[in-house]
N, CA, C, O and CB atoms as a CASP TS submission, in Angstrom:
PFRMAT TS
TARGET T0000
AUTHOR 0000-0000-0000
METHOD Language model
MODEL 1
PARENT N/A
ATOM      1  N   UNK     1     105.008  99.598  81.242  1.00  0.00           N
ATOM      2  CA  UNK     1     104.982 100.941  81.700  1.00  0.00           C
ATOM      3  C   UNK     1     103.068 101.408  81.559  1.00  0.00           C
ATOM      4  O   UNK     1     102.301 101.022  80.677  1.00  0.00           O
ATOM      5  CB  UNK     1     106.237 101.965  80.547  1.00  0.00           C
ATOM      6  N   UNK     2     102.806 102.145  82.506  1.00  0.00           N
ATOM      7  CA  UNK     2     101.388 102.333  81.842  1.00  0.00           C
ATOM      8  C   UNK     2     101.030 104.156  82.379  1.00  0.00           C
ATOM      9  O   UNK     2     101.500 104.794  83.321  1.00  0.00           O
ATOM     10  CB  UNK     2     100.012 100.871  82.641  1.00  0.00           C
ATOM     11  N   UNK     3     100.128 104.510  81.429  1.00  0.00           N
ATOM     12  CA  UNK     3      99.811 105.795  81.791  1.00  0.00           C
ATOM     13  C   UNK     3      99.437 105.929  83.520  1.00  0.00           C
ATOM     14  O   UNK     3      98.987 105.137  84.347  1.00  0.00           O
ATOM     15  CB  UNK     3      98.568 106.211  80.806  1.00  0.00           C
ATOM     16  N   UNK     4      99.848 107.254  83.563  1.00  0.00           N
ATOM     17  CA  UNK     4      99.530 107.591  84.655  1.00  0.00           C
ATOM     18  C   UNK     4      98.268 108.283  85.308  1.00  0.00           C
ATOM     19  O   UNK     4      97.919 109.405  84.944  1.00  0.00           O
ATOM     20  CB  UNK     4     100.344 108.089  84.803  1.00  0.00           C
ATOM     21  N   UNK     5      97.661 107.640  86.194  1.00  0.00           N
ATOM     22  CA  UNK     5      96.184 107.633  86.502  1.00  0.00           C
ATOM     23  C   UNK     5      95.962 109.099  87.410  1.00  0.00           C
ATOM     24  O   UNK     5      96.667 109.793  88.143  1.00  0.00           O
ATOM     25  CB  UNK     5      95.732 106.093  87.449  1.00  0.00           C
ATOM     26  N   UNK     6      94.574 109.127  86.912  1.00  0.00           N
ATOM     27  CA  UNK     6      94.324 110.551  87.595  1.00  0.00           C
ATOM     28  C   UNK     6      94.553 110.445  88.730  1.00  0.00           C
ATOM     29  O   UNK     6      94.844 109.293  89.051  1.00  0.00           O
ATOM     30  CB  UNK     6      93.074 111.160  87.545  1.00  0.00           C
ATOM     31  N   UNK     7      94.553 111.161  89.515  1.00  0.00           N
ATOM     32  CA  UNK     7      94.646 111.743  91.298  1.00  0.00           C
ATOM     33  C   UNK     7      92.965 111.838  91.642  1.00  0.00           C
ATOM     34  O   UNK     7      92.603 111.190  92.624  1.00  0.00           O
ATOM     35  CB  UNK     7      95.590 113.788  91.549  1.00  0.00           C
ATOM     36  N   UNK     8      92.012 112.541  90.957  1.00  0.00           N
ATOM     37  CA  UNK     8      90.674 112.404  91.080  1.00  0.00           C
ATOM     38  C   UNK     8      90.350 111.802  91.012  1.00  0.00           C
ATOM     39  O   UNK     8      89.281 111.952  91.603  1.00  0.00           O
ATOM     40  CB  UNK     8      90.040 112.729  90.744  1.00  0.00           C
ATOM     41  N   UNK     9      90.422 110.338  90.418  1.00  0.00           N
ATOM     42  CA  UNK     9      89.718 108.653  90.401  1.00  0.00           C
ATOM     43  C   UNK     9      89.860 108.380  92.028  1.00  0.00           C
ATOM     44  O   UNK     9      89.312 107.314  92.309  1.00  0.00           O
ATOM     45  CB  UNK     9      90.843 107.177  89.262  1.00  0.00           C
ATOM     46  N   UNK    10      90.478 109.082  93.260  1.00  0.00           N
ATOM     47  CA  UNK    10      90.985 108.597  94.319  1.00  0.00           C
ATOM     48  C   UNK    10      90.561 109.535  95.033  1.00  0.00           C
ATOM     49  O   UNK    10      90.651 109.215  96.218  1.00  0.00           O
ATOM     50  CB  UNK    10      92.283 108.286  94.377  1.00  0.00           C
ATOM     51  N   UNK    11      90.011 110.856  94.846  1.00  0.00           N
ATOM     52  CA  UNK    11      90.147 111.846  96.416  1.00  0.00           C
ATOM     53  C   UNK    11      88.818 112.723  95.773  1.00  0.00           C
ATOM     54  O   UNK    11      88.704 113.795  95.178  1.00  0.00           O
ATOM     55  CB  UNK    11      92.118 113.100  96.820  1.00  0.00           C
ATOM     56  N   UNK    12      88.031 111.822  96.161  1.00  0.00           N
ATOM     57  CA  UNK    12      86.572 112.346  95.894  1.00  0.00           C
ATOM     58  C   UNK    12      85.580 112.477  97.542  1.00  0.00           C
ATOM     59  O   UNK    12      84.382 112.687  97.735  1.00  0.00           O
ATOM     60  CB  UNK    12      85.756 111.017  94.660  1.00  0.00           C
ATOM     61  N   UNK    13      86.629 112.261  98.412  1.00  0.00           N
ATOM     62  CA  UNK    13      85.978 113.475  99.905  1.00  0.00           C
ATOM     63  C   UNK    13      87.206 113.777 100.787  1.00  0.00           C
ATOM     64  O   UNK    13      88.399 113.639 100.520  1.00  0.00           O
ATOM     65  CB  UNK    13      84.583 112.599 101.258  1.00  0.00           C
ATOM     66  N   UNK    14      86.802 114.078 101.541  1.00  0.00           N
ATOM     67  CA  UNK    14      87.537 114.748 102.598  1.00  0.00           C
ATOM     68  C   UNK    14      89.324 113.891 103.011  1.00  0.00           C
ATOM     69  O   UNK    14      90.356 114.454 103.374  1.00  0.00           O
ATOM     70  CB  UNK    14      86.300 114.668 104.039  1.00  0.00           C
ATOM     71  N   UNK    15      89.024 112.141 102.719  1.00  0.00           N
ATOM     72  CA  UNK    15      90.894 112.001 102.818  1.00  0.00           C
ATOM     73  C   UNK    15      91.091 111.976 102.012  1.00  0.00           C
ATOM     74  O   UNK    15      91.102 111.013 101.245  1.00  0.00           O
ATOM     75  CB  UNK    15      91.781 111.046 103.321  1.00  0.00           C
ATOM     76  N   UNK    16      91.460 113.578 101.753  1.00  0.00           N
ATOM     77  CA  UNK    16      92.847 113.711 100.270  1.00  0.00           C
ATOM     78  C   UNK    16      94.092 112.870 100.121  1.00  0.00           C
ATOM     79  O   UNK    16      94.696 112.366  99.174  1.00  0.00           O
ATOM     80  CB  UNK    16      93.701 115.197 100.285  1.00  0.00           C
ATOM     81  N   UNK    17      94.255 112.923 101.605  1.00  0.00           N
ATOM     82  CA  UNK    17      95.865 112.744 102.157  1.00  0.00           C
ATOM     83  C   UNK    17      95.828 110.869 101.963  1.00  0.00           C
ATOM     84  O   UNK    17      96.748 110.231 101.450  1.00  0.00           O
ATOM     85  CB  UNK    17      96.176 113.486 104.338  1.00  0.00           C
ATOM     86  N   UNK    18      94.985 110.472 102.323  1.00  0.00           N
ATOM     87  CA  UNK    18      94.783 109.075 101.566  1.00  0.00           C
ATOM     88  C   UNK    18      94.802 108.709  99.693  1.00  0.00           C
ATOM     89  O   UNK    18      95.606 108.100  98.988  1.00  0.00           O
ATOM     90  CB  UNK    18      93.294 108.707 102.090  1.00  0.00           C
ATOM     91  N   UNK    19      93.794 109.262  99.465  1.00  0.00           N
ATOM     92  CA  UNK    19      93.672 109.015  98.270  1.00  0.00           C
ATOM     93  C   UNK    19      95.504 109.647  97.175  1.00  0.00           C
ATOM     94  O   UNK    19      95.913 109.115  96.143  1.00  0.00           O
ATOM     95  CB  UNK    19      92.015 109.888  97.964  1.00  0.00           C
ATOM     96  N   UNK    20      96.043 110.626  97.782  1.00  0.00           N
ATOM     97  CA  UNK    20      97.955 110.484  97.497  1.00  0.00           C
ATOM     98  C   UNK    20      97.726 109.902  97.270  1.00  0.00           C
ATOM     99  O   UNK    20      97.261 109.655  96.158  1.00  0.00           O
ATOM    100  CB  UNK    20      99.243 110.428  98.126  1.00  0.00           C
ATOM    101  N   UNK    21      97.969 108.782  98.724  1.00  0.00           N
ATOM    102  CA  UNK    21      99.134 107.374  98.932  1.00  0.00           C
ATOM    103  C   UNK    21      98.968 106.725  97.782  1.00  0.00           C
ATOM    104  O   UNK    21      99.840 106.446  96.959  1.00  0.00           O
ATOM    105  CB  UNK    21      98.862 106.164 100.249  1.00  0.00           C
ATOM    106  N   UNK    22      97.069 106.336  97.717  1.00  0.00           N
ATOM    107  CA  UNK    22      96.910 105.543  97.209  1.00  0.00           C
ATOM    108  C   UNK    22      97.031 105.961  95.017  1.00  0.00           C
ATOM    109  O   UNK    22      97.083 105.168  94.076  1.00  0.00           O
ATOM    110  CB  UNK    22      95.618 105.106  98.088  1.00  0.00           C
ATOM    111  N   UNK    23      97.030 107.348  95.035  1.00  0.00           N
ATOM    112  CA  UNK    23      97.446 108.153  93.710  1.00  0.00           C
ATOM    113  C   UNK    23      98.986 107.193  93.391  1.00  0.00           C
ATOM    114  O   UNK    23      99.302 106.397  92.507  1.00  0.00           O
ATOM    115  CB  UNK    23      97.740 110.241  94.084  1.00  0.00           C
ATOM    116  N   UNK    24      99.630 107.699  94.495  1.00  0.00           N
ATOM    117  CA  UNK    24     101.244 107.774  94.214  1.00  0.00           C
ATOM    118  C   UNK    24     101.418 105.881  93.723  1.00  0.00           C
ATOM    119  O   UNK    24     101.860 105.360  92.699  1.00  0.00           O
ATOM    120  CB  UNK    24     102.398 108.406  96.108  1.00  0.00           C
ATOM    121  N   UNK    25     100.753 105.204  95.188  1.00  0.00           N
ATOM    122  CA  UNK    25     101.569 103.514  94.961  1.00  0.00           C
ATOM    123  C   UNK    25     100.791 103.200  93.513  1.00  0.00           C
ATOM    124  O   UNK    25     101.559 102.804  92.637  1.00  0.00           O
ATOM    125  CB  UNK    25     101.070 101.932  96.531  1.00  0.00           C
ATOM    126  N   UNK    26      99.495 103.307  93.157  1.00  0.00           N
ATOM    127  CA  UNK    26      99.112 102.807  91.603  1.00  0.00           C
ATOM    128  C   UNK    26      99.193 103.357  90.784  1.00  0.00           C
ATOM    129  O   UNK    26      98.501 103.260  89.770  1.00  0.00           O
ATOM    130  CB  UNK    26      98.113 102.481  91.262  1.00  0.00           C
ATOM    131  N   UNK    27     100.244 104.245  91.031  1.00  0.00           N
ATOM    132  CA  UNK    27     101.163 104.354  89.521  1.00  0.00           C
ATOM    133  C   UNK    27     102.795 104.292  89.784  1.00  0.00           C
ATOM    134  O   UNK    27     103.426 105.269  89.382  1.00  0.00           O
ATOM    135  CB  UNK    27     100.840 106.027  88.659  1.00  0.00           C
ATOM    136  N   UNK    28     103.444 103.352  90.349  1.00  0.00           N
ATOM    137  CA  UNK    28     104.424 102.752  90.479  1.00  0.00           C
ATOM    138  C   UNK    28     105.331 102.711  89.346  1.00  0.00           C
ATOM    139  O   UNK    28     106.552 102.862  89.306  1.00  0.00           O
ATOM    140  CB  UNK    28     104.092 101.717  90.873  1.00  0.00           C
ATOM    141  N   UNK    29     104.332 102.433  88.274  1.00  0.00           N
ATOM    142  CA  UNK    29     104.729 101.732  87.444  1.00  0.00           C
ATOM    143  C   UNK    29     104.196 102.530  86.240  1.00  0.00           C
ATOM    144  O   UNK    29     103.708 101.947  85.272  1.00  0.00           O
ATOM    145  CB  UNK    29     104.365 100.365  87.658  1.00  0.00           C
ATOM    146  N   UNK    30     104.288 103.798  86.306  1.00  0.00           N
ATOM    147  CA  UNK    30     103.930 104.665  85.188  1.00  0.00           C
ATOM    148  C   UNK    30     104.844 104.596  84.343  1.00  0.00           C
ATOM    149  O   UNK    30     105.585 103.625  84.188  1.00  0.00           O
ATOM    150  CB  UNK    30     103.705 105.966  85.457  1.00  0.00           C
ATOM    151  N   UNK    31     104.872 105.887  83.565  1.00  0.00           N
ATOM    152  CA  UNK    31     105.714 106.788  82.596  1.00  0.00           C
ATOM    153  C   UNK    31     106.599 107.599  83.136  1.00  0.00           C
ATOM    154  O   UNK    31     107.641 107.769  82.502  1.00  0.00           O
ATOM    155  CB  UNK    31     104.973 107.625  81.820  1.00  0.00           C
ATOM    156  N   UNK    32     106.431 108.252  84.340  1.00  0.00           N
ATOM    157  CA  UNK    32     106.948 109.930  84.880  1.00  0.00           C
ATOM    158  C   UNK    32     107.498 109.212  85.996  1.00  0.00           C
ATOM    159  O   UNK    32     106.895 108.720  86.950  1.00  0.00           O
ATOM    160  CB  UNK    32     105.628 111.436  85.336  1.00  0.00           C
ATOM    161  N   UNK    33     109.042 109.224  85.677  1.00  0.00           N
ATOM    162  CA  UNK    33     110.433 108.666  86.490  1.00  0.00           C
ATOM    163  C   UNK    33     109.826 109.173  87.644  1.00  0.00           C
ATOM    164  O   UNK    33     109.196 108.315  88.261  1.00  0.00           O
ATOM    165  CB  UNK    33     112.167 109.297  86.114  1.00  0.00           C
ATOM    166  N   UNK    34     109.810 110.735  88.325  1.00  0.00           N
ATOM    167  CA  UNK    34     109.432 110.881  89.468  1.00  0.00           C
ATOM    168  C   UNK    34     108.536 110.526  90.518  1.00  0.00           C
ATOM    169  O   UNK    34     108.744 110.337  91.716  1.00  0.00           O
ATOM    170  CB  UNK    34     109.377 111.522  89.396  1.00  0.00           C
ATOM    171  N   UNK    35     107.343 110.465  89.731  1.00  0.00           N
ATOM    172  CA  UNK    35     106.402 109.283  90.805  1.00  0.00           C
ATOM    173  C   UNK    35     106.788 108.245  90.687  1.00  0.00           C
ATOM    174  O   UNK    35     106.937 107.866  91.849  1.00  0.00           O
ATOM    175  CB  UNK    35     104.926 108.995  90.644  1.00  0.00           C
ATOM    176  N   UNK    36     107.206 107.111  89.758  1.00  0.00           N
ATOM    177  CA  UNK    36     107.656 105.466  90.297  1.00  0.00           C
ATOM    178  C   UNK    36     108.949 105.628  91.522  1.00  0.00           C
ATOM    179  O   UNK    36     109.104 104.636  92.233  1.00  0.00           O
ATOM    180  CB  UNK    36     108.438 104.358  88.660  1.00  0.00           C
ATOM    181  N   UNK    37     109.886 106.860  91.786  1.00  0.00           N
ATOM    182  CA  UNK    37     111.050 106.884  92.448  1.00  0.00           C
ATOM    183  C   UNK    37     110.383 107.786  94.016  1.00  0.00           C
ATOM    184  O   UNK    37     111.141 107.749  94.986  1.00  0.00           O
ATOM    185  CB  UNK    37     112.396 107.731  91.354  1.00  0.00           C
ATOM    186  N   UNK    38     109.196 108.445  94.171  1.00  0.00           N
ATOM    187  CA  UNK    38     108.525 108.758  94.663  1.00  0.00           C
ATOM    188  C   UNK    38     107.902 107.354  95.435  1.00  0.00           C
ATOM    189  O   UNK    38     108.086 106.883  96.558  1.00  0.00           O
ATOM    190  CB  UNK    38     107.938 109.571  93.863  1.00  0.00           C
ATOM    191  N   UNK    39     107.335 107.064  94.631  1.00  0.00           N
ATOM    192  CA  UNK    39     106.794 105.529  95.263  1.00  0.00           C
ATOM    193  C   UNK    39     107.608 104.469  96.114  1.00  0.00           C
ATOM    194  O   UNK    39     107.229 103.851  97.109  1.00  0.00           O
ATOM    195  CB  UNK    39     106.417 104.662  94.099  1.00  0.00           C
ATOM    196  N   UNK    40     108.525 104.433  95.623  1.00  0.00           N
ATOM    197  CA  UNK    40     109.762 103.515  96.116  1.00  0.00           C
ATOM    198  C   UNK    40     110.305 104.524  97.392  1.00  0.00           C
ATOM    199  O   UNK    40     109.858 104.304  98.518  1.00  0.00           O
ATOM    200  CB  UNK    40     111.144 103.211  94.689  1.00  0.00           C
ATOM    201  N   UNK    41     111.124 105.455  97.213  1.00  0.00           N
ATOM    202  CA  UNK    41     111.098 106.041  98.426  1.00  0.00           C
ATOM    203  C   UNK    41     110.506 106.556  99.437  1.00  0.00           C
ATOM    204  O   UNK    41     111.026 107.321 100.249  1.00  0.00           O
ATOM    205  CB  UNK    41     111.421 106.498  98.374  1.00  0.00           C
ATOM    206  N   UNK    42     109.260 106.116  99.439  1.00  0.00           N
ATOM    207  CA  UNK    42     108.270 106.331 100.420  1.00  0.00           C
ATOM    208  C   UNK    42     108.116 104.524 100.814  1.00  0.00           C
ATOM    209  O   UNK    42     108.551 104.248 101.932  1.00  0.00           O
ATOM    210  CB  UNK    42     106.709 107.289  99.701  1.00  0.00           C
ATOM    211  N   UNK    43     107.678 103.603 100.184  1.00  0.00           N
ATOM    212  CA  UNK    43     107.365 102.642 100.627  1.00  0.00           C
ATOM    213  C   UNK    43     108.943 101.496 100.959  1.00  0.00           C
ATOM    214  O   UNK    43     108.966 100.296 101.233  1.00  0.00           O
ATOM    215  CB  UNK    43     106.225 102.247  99.605  1.00  0.00           C
ATOM    216  N   UNK    44     110.223 102.590 100.769  1.00  0.00           N
ATOM    217  CA  UNK    44     111.063 102.231 101.688  1.00  0.00           C
ATOM    218  C   UNK    44     110.879 103.325 102.698  1.00  0.00           C
ATOM    219  O   UNK    44     110.900 102.712 103.765  1.00  0.00           O
ATOM    220  CB  UNK    44     112.436 102.029 101.167  1.00  0.00           C
ATOM    221  N   UNK    45     110.729 104.460 102.939  1.00  0.00           N
ATOM    222  CA  UNK    45     111.015 105.297 104.453  1.00  0.00           C
ATOM    223  C   UNK    45     109.538 104.311 105.003  1.00  0.00           C
ATOM    224  O   UNK    45     109.256 104.806 106.095  1.00  0.00           O
ATOM    225  CB  UNK    45     110.838 107.700 104.459  1.00  0.00           C
ATOM    226  N   UNK    46     108.595 103.246 104.724  1.00  0.00           N
ATOM    227  CA  UNK    46     107.840 102.968 105.740  1.00  0.00           C
ATOM    228  C   UNK    46     107.895 101.697 105.763  1.00  0.00           C
ATOM    229  O   UNK    46     106.979 100.877 105.694  1.00  0.00           O
ATOM    230  CB  UNK    46     106.633 103.455 105.737  1.00  0.00           C
ATOM    231  N   UNK    47     109.612 101.474 105.918  1.00  0.00           N
ATOM    232  CA  UNK    47     110.083  99.999 106.336  1.00  0.00           C
ATOM    233  C   UNK    47     109.892  99.087 105.179  1.00  0.00           C
ATOM    234  O   UNK    47     110.400  97.969 105.259  1.00  0.00           O
ATOM    235  CB  UNK    47     109.235  99.383 107.613  1.00  0.00           C
ATOM    236  N   UNK    48     109.407  99.327 104.400  1.00  0.00           N
ATOM    237  CA  UNK    48     108.786  98.625 102.680  1.00  0.00           C
ATOM    238  C   UNK    48     109.985  98.101 102.185  1.00  0.00           C
ATOM    239  O   UNK    48     110.633  99.033 101.709  1.00  0.00           O
ATOM    240  CB  UNK    48     108.108  99.892 101.290  1.00  0.00           C
ATOM    241  N   UNK    49     110.758  96.713 102.046  1.00  0.00           N
ATOM    242  CA  UNK    49     112.122  96.366 101.545  1.00  0.00           C
ATOM    243  C   UNK    49     111.583  95.839  99.759  1.00  0.00           C
ATOM    244  O   UNK    49     111.433  94.719  99.272  1.00  0.00           O
ATOM    245  CB  UNK    49     112.982  94.877 102.753  1.00  0.00           C
ATOM    246  N   UNK    50     111.306  98.077  98.818  1.00  0.00           N
ATOM    247  CA  UNK    50     110.603  97.734  98.008  1.00  0.00           C
ATOM    248  C   UNK    50     112.107  97.695  96.170  1.00  0.00           C
ATOM    249  O   UNK    50     112.873  98.555  95.735  1.00  0.00           O
ATOM    250  CB  UNK    50     109.043  99.024  98.225  1.00  0.00           C
ATOM    251  N   UNK    51     111.882  96.653  95.848  1.00  0.00           N
ATOM    252  CA  UNK    51     112.495  96.825  94.432  1.00  0.00           C
ATOM    253  C   UNK    51     111.839  97.030  93.430  1.00  0.00           C
ATOM    254  O   UNK    51     111.029  96.170  93.084  1.00  0.00           O
ATOM    255  CB  UNK    51     113.128  95.912  94.030  1.00  0.00           C
ATOM    256  N   UNK    52     111.987  98.166  92.710  1.00  0.00           N
ATOM    257  CA  UNK    52     111.623  98.191  91.242  1.00  0.00           C
ATOM    258  C   UNK    52     111.904  96.430  90.686  1.00  0.00           C
ATOM    259  O   UNK    52     110.912  95.840  91.114  1.00  0.00           O
ATOM    260  CB  UNK    52     112.780  99.517  90.338  1.00  0.00           C
ATOM    261  N   UNK    53     112.555  95.682  90.150  1.00  0.00           N
ATOM    262  CA  UNK    53     112.929  94.955  89.729  1.00  0.00           C
ATOM    263  C   UNK    53     111.499  94.074  90.381  1.00  0.00           C
ATOM    264  O   UNK    53     110.540  94.122  89.610  1.00  0.00           O
ATOM    265  CB  UNK    53     114.407  94.810  89.936  1.00  0.00           C
ATOM    266  N   UNK    54     111.301  93.444  91.429  1.00  0.00           N
ATOM    267  CA  UNK    54     110.830  92.656  91.852  1.00  0.00           C
ATOM    268  C   UNK    54     109.052  93.057  92.025  1.00  0.00           C
ATOM    269  O   UNK    54     108.116  92.370  91.617  1.00  0.00           O
ATOM    270  CB  UNK    54     111.701  92.382  92.924  1.00  0.00           C
ATOM    271  N   UNK    55     109.013  93.808  92.441  1.00  0.00           N
ATOM    272  CA  UNK    55     107.835  94.446  92.518  1.00  0.00           C
ATOM    273  C   UNK    55     106.539  93.974  91.631  1.00  0.00           C
ATOM    274  O   UNK    55     106.364  95.153  91.938  1.00  0.00           O
ATOM    275  CB  UNK    55     108.175  95.730  92.237  1.00  0.00           C
ATOM    276  N   UNK    56     105.344  93.419  90.771  1.00  0.00           N
ATOM    277  CA  UNK    56     104.938  92.925  89.820  1.00  0.00           C
ATOM    278  C   UNK    56     103.463  94.362  89.810  1.00  0.00           C
ATOM    279  O   UNK    56     103.117  94.919  88.768  1.00  0.00           O
ATOM    280  CB  UNK    56     104.706  91.052  90.050  1.00  0.00           C
ATOM    281  N   UNK    57     102.803  94.692  91.289  1.00  0.00           N
ATOM    282  CA  UNK    57     101.332  94.614  91.753  1.00  0.00           C
ATOM    283  C   UNK    57     101.603  95.669  92.470  1.00  0.00           C
ATOM    284  O   UNK    57     102.780  95.796  92.805  1.00  0.00           O
ATOM    285  CB  UNK    57     100.669  93.312  92.521  1.00  0.00           C
ATOM    286  N   UNK    58     100.772  96.551  92.840  1.00  0.00           N
ATOM    287  CA  UNK    58     100.360  97.514  94.370  1.00  0.00           C
ATOM    288  C   UNK    58      99.294  97.168  93.871  1.00  0.00           C
ATOM    289  O   UNK    58      98.962  97.191  92.686  1.00  0.00           O
ATOM    290  CB  UNK    58     100.674  99.319  94.826  1.00  0.00           C
ATOM    291  N   UNK    59      98.465  96.684  95.177  1.00  0.00           N
ATOM    292  CA  UNK    59      96.995  96.889  95.050  1.00  0.00           C
ATOM    293  C   UNK    59      96.349  98.171  96.350  1.00  0.00           C
ATOM    294  O   UNK    59      96.380  97.789  97.520  1.00  0.00           O
ATOM    295  CB  UNK    59      96.259  95.151  95.296  1.00  0.00           C
ATOM    296  N   UNK    60      96.050  98.960  96.193  1.00  0.00           N
ATOM    297  CA  UNK    60      95.075  99.796  97.584  1.00  0.00           C
ATOM    298  C   UNK    60      94.375  99.650  97.941  1.00  0.00           C
ATOM    299  O   UNK    60      93.881  98.636  97.450  1.00  0.00           O
ATOM    300  CB  UNK    60      94.609 100.714  97.758  1.00  0.00           C
ATOM    301  N   UNK    61      93.640 100.165  98.860  1.00  0.00           N
ATOM    302  CA  UNK    61      92.098 100.459  99.073  1.00  0.00           C
ATOM    303  C   UNK    61      91.576 101.049  99.956  1.00  0.00           C
ATOM    304  O   UNK    61      92.001 100.648 101.040  1.00  0.00           O
ATOM    305  CB  UNK    61      91.427  99.578  99.157  1.00  0.00           C
ATOM    306  N   UNK    62      90.773 101.902 100.052  1.00  0.00           N
ATOM    307  CA  UNK    62      90.378 103.182 100.563  1.00  0.00           C
ATOM    308  C   UNK    62      90.008 102.880 102.094  1.00  0.00           C
ATOM    309  O   UNK    62      89.707 101.695 102.233  1.00  0.00           O
ATOM    310  CB  UNK    62      89.121 103.830  99.681  1.00  0.00           C
ATOM    311  N   UNK    63      89.949 103.601 103.247  1.00  0.00           N
ATOM    312  CA  UNK    63      89.691 103.002 104.357  1.00  0.00           C
ATOM    313  C   UNK    63      88.522 103.173 104.458  1.00  0.00           C
ATOM    314  O   UNK    63      88.224 104.284 104.018  1.00  0.00           O
ATOM    315  CB  UNK    63      90.322 103.309 105.367  1.00  0.00           C
ATOM    316  N   UNK    64      87.739 102.660 104.800  1.00  0.00           N
ATOM    317  CA  UNK    64      86.042 102.268 105.249  1.00  0.00           C
ATOM    318  C   UNK    64      85.721 102.633 106.251  1.00  0.00           C
ATOM    319  O   UNK    64      84.577 102.414 106.650  1.00  0.00           O
ATOM    320  CB  UNK    64      85.576 100.941 105.396  1.00  0.00           C
TER
END
């Protein structure tokens, strides 16, 4: 597990909701259980079959 990333590394423009989603998904493996759970619950809400034991990495990209 890794250290929780800082949301302000992502929220650099007015697209703060996008920054929040990037931050959430890139913290899927952090030490904070509530953040990990939220990331996987949202992935499932998006229709993605997310299994904590099978996902090795999540990569996000900002809109352009």
